[in-house]
VOKEZA-120936 format. One record per residue: residue number from 1; residue in one letter; x, y, z negated of N, C-alpha, C in turn. Coordinates in steps of 0.05 Angstrom, whole numbers, plus 5000, padded with zeros to 4 digits. Atoms other than C-alpha are relative to their C-alpha. Example, Ala and Ser with C-alpha at 12.3 -4.5 7.8 and 13.67 -1.06 7.14 Angstrom:
<kelos>
<kelo pos="1" code="A" n_x="5018" n_y="4976" n_z="5000" ca_x="5246" ca_y="4910" ca_z="4844" c_x="5018" c_y="5024" c_z="5000"/>
<kelo pos="2" code="S" n_x="4984" n_y="4976" n_z="5001" ca_x="5273" ca_y="4979" ca_z="4857" c_x="4985" c_y="5022" c_z="4986"/>
</kelos>
This chain:
<kelos>
<kelo pos="1" code="X" n_x="5007" n_y="4976" n_z="5011" ca_x="5004" ca_y="4999" ca_z="4996" c_x="5022" c_y="5027" c_z="5007"/>
<kelo pos="2" code="X" n_x="4980" n_y="4987" n_z="4998" ca_x="5033" ca_y="5061" ca_z="5019" c_x="4977" c_y="5034" c_z="4991"/>
<kelo pos="3" code="X" n_x="5006" n_y="4976" n_z="5013" ca_x="5014" ca_y="5132" ca_z="4992" c_x="4995" c_y="5017" c_z="5036"/>
<kelo pos="4" code="X" n_x="5004" n_y="4986" n_z="4980" ca_x="4981" ca_y="5183" ca_z="5046" c_x="5024" c_y="5023" c_z="5002"/>
<kelo pos="5" code="X" n_x="4987" n_y="4975" n_z="5005" ca_x="5032" ca_y="5238" ca_z="5063" c_x="4986" c_y="5023" c_z="5003"/>
<kelo pos="6" code="X" n_x="5011" n_y="4969" n_z="5008" ca_x="5019" ca_y="5306" ca_z="5043" c_x="4997" c_y="5018" c_z="5029"/>
<kelo pos="7" code="X" n_x="4998" n_y="4986" n_z="4984" ca_x="4998" ca_y="5350" ca_z="5091" c_x="4994" c_y="5025" c_z="4991"/>
<kelo pos="8" code="X" n_x="5005" n_y="4968" n_z="5001" ca_x="5010" ca_y="5429" ca_z="5098" c_x="4969" c_y="5010" c_z="5007"/>
<kelo pos="9" code="X" n_x="5031" n_y="4984" n_z="5002" ca_x="4950" ca_y="5477" ca_z="5084" c_x="4995" c_y="5008" c_z="5039"/>
<kelo pos="10" code="X" n_x="5012" n_y="4993" n_z="4975" ca_x="4917" ca_y="5488" ca_z="5150" c_x="4999" c_y="5026" c_z="5010"/>
<kelo pos="11" code="X" n_x="4994" n_y="4974" n_z="5003" ca_x="4915" ca_y="5559" ca_z="5140" c_x="5010" c_y="5018" c_z="4977"/>
<kelo pos="12" code="X" n_x="4983" n_y="4982" n_z="5023" ca_x="4942" ca_y="5614" ca_z="5101" c_x="4979" c_y="5010" c_z="4989"/>
<kelo pos="13" code="X" n_x="5024" n_y="4985" n_z="5009" ca_x="4902" ca_y="5650" ca_z="5049" c_x="5019" c_y="5023" c_z="4997"/>
<kelo pos="14" code="X" n_x="4994" n_y="4969" n_z="5016" ca_x="4909" ca_y="5721" ca_z="5019" c_x="4999" c_y="4992" c_z="4971"/>
<kelo pos="15" code="X" n_x="4997" n_y="4996" n_z="5047" ca_x="4933" ca_y="5720" ca_z="4934" c_x="4969" c_y="5016" c_z="5000"/>
<kelo pos="16" code="X" n_x="5019" n_y="4984" n_z="5007" ca_x="4865" ca_y="5746" ca_z="4905" c_x="5003" c_y="5019" c_z="4991"/>
<kelo pos="17" code="X" n_x="4997" n_y="4980" n_z="5020" ca_x="4861" ca_y="5809" ca_z="4885" c_x="4988" c_y="5009" c_z="4980"/>
<kelo pos="18" code="X" n_x="5006" n_y="4992" n_z="5015" ca_x="4816" ca_y="5804" ca_z="4838" c_x="4995" c_y="4973" c_z="4985"/>
<kelo pos="19" code="X" n_x="5000" n_y="5026" n_z="5020" ca_x="4801" ca_y="5758" ca_z="4775" c_x="4986" c_y="4978" c_z="5006"/>
<kelo pos="20" code="X" n_x="5018" n_y="5019" n_z="4991" ca_x="4766" ca_y="5690" ca_z="4784" c_x="4973" c_y="5007" c_z="4986"/>
<kelo pos="21" code="X" n_x="5034" n_y="5000" n_z="5011" ca_x="4685" ca_y="5681" ca_z="4767" c_x="5012" c_y="4996" c_z="4961"/>
<kelo pos="22" code="X" n_x="4993" n_y="5006" n_z="5030" ca_x="4693" ca_y="5685" ca_z="4684" c_x="4983" c_y="4977" c_z="4988"/>
<kelo pos="23" code="X" n_x="5015" n_y="5017" n_z="5008" ca_x="4643" ca_y="5629" ca_z="4686" c_x="5011" c_y="4973" c_z="5013"/>
<kelo pos="24" code="X" n_x="5003" n_y="5015" n_z="4978" ca_x="4642" ca_y="5558" ca_z="4714" c_x="4973" c_y="4994" c_z="5015"/>
<kelo pos="25" code="X" n_x="5015" n_y="4998" n_z="4982" ca_x="4598" ca_y="5558" ca_z="4774" c_x="4987" c_y="4969" c_z="4993"/>
<kelo pos="26" code="X" n_x="5007" n_y="5038" n_z="4996" ca_x="4587" ca_y="5484" ca_z="4771" c_x="4985" c_y="4999" c_z="4976"/>
<kelo pos="27" code="X" n_x="5007" n_y="5001" n_z="5023" ca_x="4567" ca_y="5483" ca_z="4706" c_x="4964" c_y="5017" c_z="5003"/>
<kelo pos="28" code="X" n_x="5021" n_y="4982" n_z="4985" ca_x="4510" ca_y="5543" ca_z="4728" c_x="4985" c_y="4976" c_z="5014"/>
<kelo pos="29" code="X" n_x="5013" n_y="5019" n_z="4978" ca_x="4488" ca_y="5493" ca_z="4788" c_x="4985" c_y="4978" c_z="4974"/>
<kelo pos="30" code="X" n_x="5013" n_y="5034" n_z="5005" ca_x="4479" ca_y="5428" ca_z="4743" c_x="4976" c_y="5019" c_z="4982"/>
<kelo pos="31" code="X" n_x="5021" n_y="4988" n_z="5013" ca_x="4440" ca_y="5473" ca_z="4690" c_x="4969" c_y="5008" c_z="5015"/>
<kelo pos="32" code="X" n_x="5023" n_y="4990" n_z="4978" ca_x="4395" ca_y="5506" ca_z="4746" c_x="4988" c_y="4971" c_z="5007"/>
<kelo pos="33" code="X" n_x="5016" n_y="5028" n_z="4991" ca_x="4380" ca_y="5435" ca_z="4772" c_x="4987" c_y="4981" c_z="4978"/>
<kelo pos="34" code="X" n_x="5017" n_y="5009" n_z="5023" ca_x="4361" ca_y="5400" ca_z="4711" c_x="4983" c_y="5016" c_z="4988"/>
<kelo pos="35" code="X" n_x="5025" n_y="4987" n_z="5012" ca_x="4318" ca_y="5455" ca_z="4684" c_x="4984" c_y="4992" c_z="5027"/>
<kelo pos="36" code="X" n_x="5021" n_y="5004" n_z="4980" ca_x="4282" ca_y="5454" ca_z="4755" c_x="4989" c_y="4974" c_z="5001"/>
<kelo pos="37" code="X" n_x="5013" n_y="5029" n_z="4986" ca_x="4281" ca_y="5380" ca_z="4756" c_x="4973" c_y="4995" c_z="4967"/>
<kelo pos="38" code="X" n_x="5021" n_y="5006" n_z="5022" ca_x="4239" ca_y="5387" ca_z="4685" c_x="4980" c_y="5022" c_z="5006"/>
<kelo pos="39" code="X" n_x="5028" n_y="4973" n_z="5001" ca_x="4200" ca_y="5453" ca_z="4701" c_x="4979" c_y="4987" c_z="5028"/>
<kelo pos="40" code="X" n_x="5016" n_y="5022" n_z="4979" ca_x="4179" ca_y="5408" ca_z="4774" c_x="4979" c_y="4986" c_z="4986"/>
<kelo pos="41" code="X" n_x="5016" n_y="5015" n_z="5009" ca_x="4150" ca_y="5357" ca_z="4735" c_x="4986" c_y="4997" c_z="4984"/>
<kelo pos="42" code="X" n_x="5020" n_y="4990" n_z="5009" ca_x="4116" ca_y="5393" ca_z="4687" c_x="4975" c_y="5012" c_z="5001"/>
<kelo pos="43" code="X" n_x="5014" n_y="4995" n_z="4982" ca_x="4091" ca_y="5424" ca_z="4733" c_x="4979" c_y="4992" c_z="5013"/>
<kelo pos="44" code="X" n_x="5022" n_y="5027" n_z="4985" ca_x="4062" ca_y="5364" ca_z="4778" c_x="4988" c_y="4989" c_z="4975"/>
<kelo pos="45" code="X" n_x="5027" n_y="5021" n_z="5015" ca_x="4023" ca_y="5336" ca_z="4711" c_x="4983" c_y="5023" c_z="4987"/>
<kelo pos="46" code="X" n_x="5016" n_y="4979" n_z="4999" ca_x="4000" ca_y="5412" ca_z="4690" c_x="5007" c_y="5019" c_z="5009"/>
<kelo pos="47" code="X" n_x="4986" n_y="4978" n_z="4983" ca_x="3996" ca_y="5458" ca_z="4734" c_x="4999" c_y="5031" c_z="4985"/>
<kelo pos="48" code="X" n_x="5002" n_y="4977" n_z="5012" ca_x="3976" ca_y="5513" ca_z="4683" c_x="5026" c_y="5004" c_z="4975"/>
<kelo pos="49" code="X" n_x="4979" n_y="4996" n_z="5021" ca_x="4041" ca_y="5508" ca_z="4645" c_x="5019" c_y="5019" c_z="4987"/>
<kelo pos="50" code="X" n_x="4993" n_y="4966" n_z="5005" ca_x="4060" ca_y="5574" ca_z="4646" c_x="5037" c_y="5004" c_z="5008"/>
<kelo pos="51" code="X" n_x="4973" n_y="4999" n_z="4998" ca_x="4134" ca_y="5600" ca_z="4640" c_x="5014" c_y="4985" c_z="4992"/>
<kelo pos="52" code="X" n_x="4970" n_y="5016" n_z="5015" ca_x="4200" ca_y="5567" ca_z="4621" c_x="4996" c_y="5017" c_z="4974"/>
<kelo pos="53" code="X" n_x="4989" n_y="5000" n_z="5027" ca_x="4219" ca_y="5579" ca_z="4551" c_x="5022" c_y="5024" c_z="5004"/>
<kelo pos="54" code="X" n_x="4976" n_y="4982" n_z="5000" ca_x="4273" ca_y="5642" ca_z="4544" c_x="5027" c_y="4990" c_z="4993"/>
<kelo pos="55" code="X" n_x="4986" n_y="5007" n_z="5012" ca_x="4308" ca_y="5596" ca_z="4506" c_x="5006" c_y="4977" c_z="5011"/>
<kelo pos="56" code="X" n_x="4993" n_y="5023" n_z="4988" ca_x="4342" ca_y="5532" ca_z="4541" c_x="5002" c_y="4977" c_z="4982"/>
<kelo pos="57" code="X" n_x="5008" n_y="5017" n_z="5018" ca_x="4342" ca_y="5506" ca_z="4471" c_x="4967" c_y="4984" c_z="5002"/>
<kelo pos="58" code="X" n_x="5025" n_y="5011" n_z="5006" ca_x="4268" ca_y="5494" ca_z="4467" c_x="4982" c_y="4993" c_z="5033"/>
<kelo pos="59" code="X" n_x="5011" n_y="5010" n_z="4984" ca_x="4263" ca_y="5472" ca_z="4542" c_x="4984" c_y="4975" c_z="4995"/>
<kelo pos="60" code="X" n_x="5009" n_y="5032" n_z="4991" ca_x="4251" ca_y="5398" ca_z="4530" c_x="4977" c_y="4995" c_z="4971"/>
<kelo pos="61" code="X" n_x="5032" n_y="4998" n_z="5016" ca_x="4201" ca_y="5410" ca_z="4467" c_x="4980" c_y="5015" c_z="5018"/>
<kelo pos="62" code="X" n_x="5020" n_y="4984" n_z="4975" ca_x="4163" ca_y="5457" ca_z="4523" c_x="4987" c_y="4979" c_z="5024"/>
<kelo pos="63" code="X" n_x="5005" n_y="5021" n_z="4973" ca_x="4168" ca_y="5391" ca_z="4573" c_x="4984" c_y="4979" c_z="4986"/>
<kelo pos="64" code="X" n_x="5020" n_y="5020" n_z="5011" ca_x="4142" ca_y="5346" ca_z="4518" c_x="4963" c_y="5011" c_z="4997"/>
<kelo pos="65" code="X" n_x="5021" n_y="4989" n_z="5012" ca_x="4086" ca_y="5398" ca_z="4502" c_x="4984" c_y="5000" c_z="5021"/>
<kelo pos="66" code="X" n_x="5017" n_y="4994" n_z="4977" ca_x="4061" ca_y="5403" ca_z="4577" c_x="4995" c_y="4977" c_z="5017"/>
<kelo pos="67" code="X" n_x="5014" n_y="5027" n_z="4986" ca_x="4060" ca_y="5329" ca_z="4591" c_x="4991" c_y="4978" c_z="4984"/>
<kelo pos="68" code="X" n_x="5001" n_y="5015" n_z="5019" ca_x="4034" ca_y="5304" ca_z="4526" c_x="4976" c_y="4983" c_z="5008"/>
<kelo pos="69" code="X" n_x="5029" n_y="5022" n_z="4999" ca_x="3962" ca_y="5279" ca_z="4554" c_x="5002" c_y="4995" c_z="5026"/>
<kelo pos="70" code="X" n_x="4999" n_y="5018" n_z="4983" ca_x="3995" ca_y="5248" ca_z="4609" c_x="4998" c_y="4977" c_z="5002"/>
<kelo pos="71" code="X" n_x="5007" n_y="5023" n_z="5003" ca_x="3985" ca_y="5177" ca_z="4631" c_x="5027" c_y="4987" c_z="4990"/>
<kelo pos="72" code="X" n_x="4965" n_y="5019" n_z="5005" ca_x="4038" ca_y="5123" ca_z="4603" c_x="5027" c_y="5000" c_z="5022"/>
<kelo pos="73" code="X" n_x="4983" n_y="5000" n_z="4986" ca_x="4071" ca_y="5120" ca_z="4666" c_x="5021" c_y="5026" c_z="5010"/>
<kelo pos="74" code="X" n_x="4987" n_y="4973" n_z="4999" ca_x="4085" ca_y="5197" ca_z="4675" c_x="5012" c_y="5010" c_z="4971"/>
<kelo pos="75" code="X" n_x="4984" n_y="5003" n_z="5024" ca_x="4104" ca_y="5195" ca_z="4599" c_x="5031" c_y="4991" c_z="4995"/>
<kelo pos="76" code="X" n_x="4973" n_y="5018" n_z="4996" ca_x="4155" ca_y="5146" ca_z="4607" c_x="5032" c_y="5010" c_z="5022"/>
<kelo pos="77" code="X" n_x="4978" n_y="4981" n_z="4979" ca_x="4188" ca_y="5182" ca_z="4664" c_x="5010" c_y="5018" c_z="4984"/>
<kelo pos="78" code="X" n_x="4984" n_y="4972" n_z="5008" ca_x="4192" ca_y="5241" ca_z="4627" c_x="5019" c_y="4995" c_z="4980"/>
<kelo pos="79" code="X" n_x="4990" n_y="5017" n_z="5015" ca_x="4222" ca_y="5201" ca_z="4573" c_x="5031" c_y="4994" c_z="5001"/>
<kelo pos="80" code="X" n_x="4963" n_y="5011" n_z="4986" ca_x="4280" ca_y="5175" ca_z="4624" c_x="5013" c_y="5021" c_z="5002"/>
<kelo pos="81" code="X" n_x="4977" n_y="4974" n_z="4995" ca_x="4294" ca_y="5241" ca_z="4647" c_x="5010" c_y="5013" c_z="4973"/>
<kelo pos="82" code="X" n_x="4994" n_y="4983" n_z="5024" ca_x="4305" ca_y="5274" ca_z="4575" c_x="5024" c_y="4973" c_z="4993"/>
<kelo pos="83" code="X" n_x="4986" n_y="5018" n_z="5002" ca_x="4342" ca_y="5211" ca_z="4563" c_x="5030" c_y="5003" c_z="5017"/>
<kelo pos="84" code="X" n_x="4979" n_y="4998" n_z="4969" ca_x="4383" ca_y="5211" ca_z="4627" c_x="5018" c_y="5027" c_z="4996"/>
<kelo pos="85" code="X" n_x="4982" n_y="4972" n_z="5009" ca_x="4395" ca_y="5292" ca_z="4612" c_x="5019" c_y="4993" c_z="4979"/>
<kelo pos="86" code="X" n_x="4984" n_y="4999" n_z="5027" ca_x="4420" ca_y="5281" ca_z="4546" c_x="5033" c_y="4975" c_z="5005"/>
<kelo pos="87" code="X" n_x="4972" n_y="5021" n_z="4997" ca_x="4468" ca_y="5227" ca_z="4565" c_x="5019" c_y="5019" c_z="5020"/>
<kelo pos="88" code="X" n_x="4984" n_y="4985" n_z="4987" ca_x="4489" ca_y="5276" ca_z="4625" c_x="5017" c_y="5027" c_z="4986"/>
<kelo pos="89" code="X" n_x="4979" n_y="4985" n_z="5017" ca_x="4508" ca_y="5328" ca_z="4575" c_x="5019" c_y="5003" c_z="4982"/>
<kelo pos="90" code="X" n_x="4980" n_y="5008" n_z="5015" ca_x="4540" ca_y="5294" ca_z="4530" c_x="5031" c_y="4995" c_z="5017"/>
<kelo pos="91" code="X" n_x="4967" n_y="5004" n_z="4978" ca_x="4592" ca_y="5270" ca_z="4589" c_x="5008" c_y="5029" c_z="5006"/>
<kelo pos="92" code="X" n_x="4993" n_y="4964" n_z="4987" ca_x="4596" ca_y="5345" ca_z="4610" c_x="5018" c_y="5007" c_z="4975"/>
<kelo pos="93" code="X" n_x="4998" n_y="4991" n_z="5029" ca_x="4609" ca_y="5358" ca_z="4541" c_x="5035" c_y="4985" c_z="4992"/>
<kelo pos="94" code="X" n_x="4979" n_y="5022" n_z="5008" ca_x="4666" ca_y="5306" ca_z="4536" c_x="5002" c_y="4977" c_z="4985"/>
<kelo pos="95" code="X" n_x="5015" n_y="5006" n_z="5010" ca_x="4629" ca_y="5270" ca_z="4492" c_x="4998" c_y="4960" c_z="5011"/>
<kelo pos="96" code="X" n_x="5007" n_y="5030" n_z="4982" ca_x="4632" ca_y="5194" ca_z="4534" c_x="4996" c_y="4985" c_z="4973"/>
<kelo pos="97" code="X" n_x="5006" n_y="5017" n_z="5021" ca_x="4630" ca_y="5159" ca_z="4465" c_x="4970" c_y="4995" c_z="5004"/>
<kelo pos="98" code="X" n_x="5039" n_y="5015" n_z="5006" ca_x="4543" ca_y="5161" ca_z="4473" c_x="5001" c_y="4980" c_z="5023"/>
<kelo pos="99" code="X" n_x="5007" n_y="5020" n_z="4988" ca_x="4550" ca_y="5116" ca_z="4530" c_x="5008" c_y="4973" c_z="4980"/>
<kelo pos="100" code="X" n_x="4994" n_y="5031" n_z="5017" ca_x="4582" ca_y="5063" ca_z="4480" c_x="4976" c_y="4982" c_z="4983"/>
<kelo pos="101" code="X" n_x="5020" n_y="5010" n_z="5021" ca_x="4518" ca_y="5066" ca_z="4441" c_x="4984" c_y="4993" c_z="5019"/>
<kelo pos="102" code="X" n_x="5022" n_y="5014" n_z="4984" ca_x="4476" ca_y="5036" ca_z="4495" c_x="5018" c_y="4971" c_z="5005"/>
<kelo pos="103" code="X" n_x="4991" n_y="5032" n_z="4987" ca_x="4479" ca_y="4961" ca_z="4512" c_x="5008" c_y="4989" c_z="5027"/>
<kelo pos="104" code="X" n_x="5000" n_y="5009" n_z="4969" ca_x="4491" ca_y="4927" ca_z="4577" c_x="4987" c_y="4995" c_z="5011"/>
<kelo pos="105" code="X" n_x="5025" n_y="5019" n_z="4987" ca_x="4436" ca_y="4918" ca_z="4620" c_x="4997" c_y="4974" c_z="5015"/>
<kelo pos="106" code="X" n_x="4996" n_y="5032" n_z="4986" ca_x="4461" ca_y="4858" ca_z="4652" c_x="5004" c_y="4982" c_z="4984"/>
<kelo pos="107" code="X" n_x="5002" n_y="5020" n_z="5019" ca_x="4488" ca_y="4818" ca_z="4595" c_x="4994" c_y="5008" c_z="4979"/>
<kelo pos="108" code="X" n_x="5007" n_y="4999" n_z="5031" ca_x="4466" ca_y="4853" ca_z="4532" c_x="5018" c_y="5000" c_z="4982"/>
<kelo pos="109" code="X" n_x="4987" n_y="4990" n_z="5020" ca_x="4526" ca_y="4862" ca_z="4500" c_x="5008" c_y="5028" c_z="4995"/>
<kelo pos="110" code="X" n_x="4992" n_y="4968" n_z="5010" ca_x="4558" ca_y="4934" ca_z="4461" c_x="5030" c_y="5002" c_z="5019"/>
<kelo pos="111" code="X" n_x="4973" n_y="4992" n_z="4988" ca_x="4618" ca_y="4937" ca_z="4510" c_x="5007" c_y="5012" c_z="5023"/>
<kelo pos="112" code="X" n_x="5000" n_y="4979" n_z="4975" ca_x="4598" ca_y="4994" ca_z="4556" c_x="5024" c_y="5022" c_z="4992"/>
<kelo pos="113" code="X" n_x="4983" n_y="4971" n_z="5004" ca_x="4654" ca_y="5048" ca_z="4572" c_x="4998" c_y="5014" c_z="5022"/>
<kelo pos="114" code="X" n_x="5006" n_y="4979" n_z="4976" ca_x="4652" ca_y="5113" ca_z="4613" c_x="5024" c_y="4997" c_z="5017"/>
<kelo pos="115" code="X" n_x="4982" n_y="4999" n_z="4979" ca_x="4688" ca_y="5113" ca_z="4680" c_x="4999" c_y="5025" c_z="5002"/>
<kelo pos="116" code="X" n_x="5009" n_y="4983" n_z="4990" ca_x="4695" ca_y="5176" ca_z="4696" c_x="5012" c_y="5007" c_z="5033"/>
<kelo pos="117" code="X" n_x="5001" n_y="5001" n_z="4975" ca_x="4730" ca_y="5163" ca_z="4761" c_x="4980" c_y="4994" c_z="5014"/>
<kelo pos="118" code="X" n_x="5023" n_y="5017" n_z="4985" ca_x="4673" ca_y="5117" ca_z="4782" c_x="4968" c_y="5022" c_z="4993"/>
<kelo pos="119" code="X" n_x="5022" n_y="4982" n_z="5018" ca_x="4619" ca_y="5168" ca_z="4741" c_x="4985" c_y="4979" c_z="4997"/>
<kelo pos="120" code="X" n_x="5015" n_y="5019" n_z="5007" ca_x="4592" ca_y="5109" ca_z="4716" c_x="5002" c_y="4979" c_z="4979"/>
<kelo pos="121" code="X" n_x="4998" n_y="5025" n_z="5017" ca_x="4584" ca_y="5064" ca_z="4659" c_x="5012" c_y="4970" c_z="5002"/>
<kelo pos="122" code="X" n_x="4985" n_y="5021" n_z="4985" ca_x="4628" ca_y="5003" ca_z="4663" c_x="5000" c_y="4980" c_z="4973"/>
<kelo pos="123" code="X" n_x="5013" n_y="5022" n_z="5015" ca_x="4613" ca_y="4931" ca_z="4626" c_x="5035" c_y="4995" c_z="4989"/>
<kelo pos="124" code="X" n_x="4974" n_y="5013" n_z="5011" ca_x="4678" ca_y="4909" ca_z="4594" c_x="5002" c_y="4971" c_z="4994"/>
<kelo pos="125" code="X" n_x="5004" n_y="5035" n_z="5000" ca_x="4649" ca_y="4834" ca_z="4586" c_x="5008" c_y="4995" c_z="5017"/>
<kelo pos="126" code="X" n_x="4985" n_y="5017" n_z="4984" ca_x="4697" ca_y="4791" ca_z="4619" c_x="4977" c_y="4986" c_z="5019"/>
<kelo pos="127" code="X" n_x="5018" n_y="5018" n_z="4988" ca_x="4637" ca_y="4747" ca_z="4640" c_x="4975" c_y="5020" c_z="5024"/>
<kelo pos="128" code="X" n_x="5021" n_y="4989" n_z="4992" ca_x="4593" ca_y="4799" ca_z="4659" c_x="5010" c_y="5021" c_z="5030"/>
<kelo pos="129" code="X" n_x="4989" n_y="5000" n_z="4980" ca_x="4609" ca_y="4809" ca_z="4729" c_x="4986" c_y="5002" c_z="5029"/>
<kelo pos="130" code="X" n_x="5022" n_y="4994" n_z="4978" ca_x="4580" ca_y="4836" ca_z="4806" c_x="5005" c_y="4971" c_z="5009"/>
<kelo pos="131" code="X" n_x="4994" n_y="5028" n_z="4985" ca_x="4571" ca_y="4770" ca_z="4856" c_x="5031" c_y="5003" c_z="5016"/>
<kelo pos="132" code="X" n_x="4980" n_y="4998" n_z="4989" ca_x="4636" ca_y="4796" ca_z="4887" c_x="5024" c_y="4996" c_z="4979"/>
<kelo pos="133" code="X" n_x="4987" n_y="5003" n_z="5035" ca_x="4674" ca_y="4793" ca_z="4815" c_x="5008" c_y="5027" c_z="4996"/>
<kelo pos="134" code="X" n_x="4989" n_y="4974" n_z="5017" ca_x="4676" ca_y="4867" ca_z="4802" c_x="4986" c_y="5003" c_z="4977"/>
<kelo pos="135" code="X" n_x="5015" n_y="4995" n_z="5022" ca_x="4660" ca_y="4894" ca_z="4731" c_x="4976" c_y="5009" c_z="5012"/>
<kelo pos="136" code="X" n_x="5025" n_y="4986" n_z="4990" ca_x="4590" ca_y="4912" ca_z="4732" c_x="5000" c_y="5024" c_z="4992"/>
<kelo pos="137" code="X" n_x="4998" n_y="4972" n_z="5008" ca_x="4578" ca_y="4987" ca_z="4728" c_x="4969" c_y="5012" c_z="5001"/>
<kelo pos="138" code="X" n_x="5033" n_y="4989" n_z="4995" ca_x="4514" ca_y="5026" ca_z="4716" c_x="5002" c_y="5035" c_z="4996"/>
<kelo pos="139" code="X" n_x="5002" n_y="4972" n_z="5003" ca_x="4492" ca_y="5096" ca_z="4725" c_x="4991" c_y="5008" c_z="4981"/>
<kelo pos="140" code="X" n_x="5008" n_y="4987" n_z="5030" ca_x="4471" ca_y="5140" ca_z="4666" c_x="4963" c_y="4997" c_z="5010"/>
<kelo pos="141" code="X" n_x="5023" n_y="5005" n_z="4990" ca_x="4398" ca_y="5136" ca_z="4704" c_x="4989" c_y="4968" c_z="4992"/>
<kelo pos="142" code="X" n_x="5001" n_y="5020" n_z="5016" ca_x="4398" ca_y="5068" ca_z="4685" c_x="5007" c_y="4984" c_z="4980"/>
<kelo pos="143" code="X" n_x="4998" n_y="4997" n_z="5022" ca_x="4418" ca_y="5073" ca_z="4622" c_x="4978" c_y="5010" c_z="4980"/>
<kelo pos="144" code="X" n_x="5015" n_y="4988" n_z="5017" ca_x="4366" ca_y="5113" ca_z="4601" c_x="4972" c_y="4985" c_z="5014"/>
<kelo pos="145" code="X" n_x="5025" n_y="5021" n_z="4993" ca_x="4315" ca_y="5066" ca_z="4636" c_x="5002" c_y="4987" c_z="4977"/>
<kelo pos="146" code="X" n_x="5000" n_y="5018" n_z="5019" ca_x="4332" ca_y="5016" ca_z="4592" c_x="4991" c_y="5006" c_z="4976"/>
<kelo pos="147" code="X" n_x="5008" n_y="4993" n_z="5021" ca_x="4328" ca_y="5060" ca_z="4529" c_x="4978" c_y="4998" c_z="5004"/>
<kelo pos="148" code="X" n_x="5022" n_y="4995" n_z="5005" ca_x="4270" ca_y="5081" ca_z="4539" c_x="4980" c_y="4980" c_z="4999"/>
<kelo pos="149" code="X" n_x="5011" n_y="5028" n_z="5007" ca_x="4242" ca_y="5003" ca_z="4551" c_x="5005" c_y="4999" c_z="4980"/>
<kelo pos="150" code="X" n_x="4996" n_y="5013" n_z="5021" ca_x="4275" ca_y="4986" ca_z="4491" c_x="4992" c_y="5012" c_z="4980"/>
<kelo pos="151" code="X" n_x="5025" n_y="4983" n_z="5020" ca_x="4234" ca_y="5042" ca_z="4448" c_x="4971" c_y="4998" c_z="5004"/>
<kelo pos="152" code="X" n_x="5027" n_y="5005" n_z="4996" ca_x="4174" ca_y="5026" ca_z="4477" c_x="5001" c_y="4975" c_z="4983"/>
<kelo pos="153" code="X" n_x="5008" n_y="5038" n_z="5003" ca_x="4179" ca_y="4945" ca_z="4462" c_x="5003" c_y="5005" c_z="4964"/>
<kelo pos="154" code="X" n_x="4997" n_y="4998" n_z="5036" ca_x="4204" ca_y="4966" ca_z="4384" c_x="4971" c_y="5018" c_z="4991"/>
<kelo pos="155" code="X" n_x="5024" n_y="4981" n_z="5004" ca_x="4146" ca_y="5016" ca_z="4391" c_x="4976" c_y="4979" c_z="4999"/>
<kelo pos="156" code="X" n_x="5011" n_y="5027" n_z="4992" ca_x="4101" ca_y="4956" ca_z="4407" c_x="4993" c_y="4987" c_z="4985"/>
<kelo pos="157" code="X" n_x="4990" n_y="5019" n_z="5016" ca_x="4129" ca_y="4912" ca_z="4363" c_x="5000" c_y="5008" c_z="4973"/>
<kelo pos="158" code="X" n_x="4998" n_y="4989" n_z="5026" ca_x="4127" ca_y="4951" ca_z="4303" c_x="4973" c_y="4997" c_z="4978"/>
<kelo pos="159" code="X" n_x="5032" n_y="5015" n_z="5022" ca_x="4078" ca_y="4926" ca_z="4241" c_x="4994" c_y="5030" c_z="4985"/>
</kelos>
């Protein structure tokens, strides 16, 4: 295996004369995307949901409030979105150990680890493999679905 040769820059660029943006634009785009996803789903369920809260910390209580009367499937979808966002927020903050608090959807063991390169949860169990022999990996969405299903089973079986 050989490394690709380094190629020179195709065009020269001028040195910037102004300082860079003082905030992370990727984070702004991410927050806009997640807020839009929550707002779109809430307004699909409740067209009279009104404006979003001014403080983003109140976004998810607002979401729950305006989808409380939805059917079971829509509430499960809402809970999945909230859990997926929780995991995504934790990963962006560098708290990758939040992934380890979930069992593997394939084998059920508690041996997940965050693979930043693949942007997926990786099962460390040597027996949990894909048909090709690679380690099983899972998206944050799949982990969120599993947690919501597991919570619903616990709720139904509670005495």
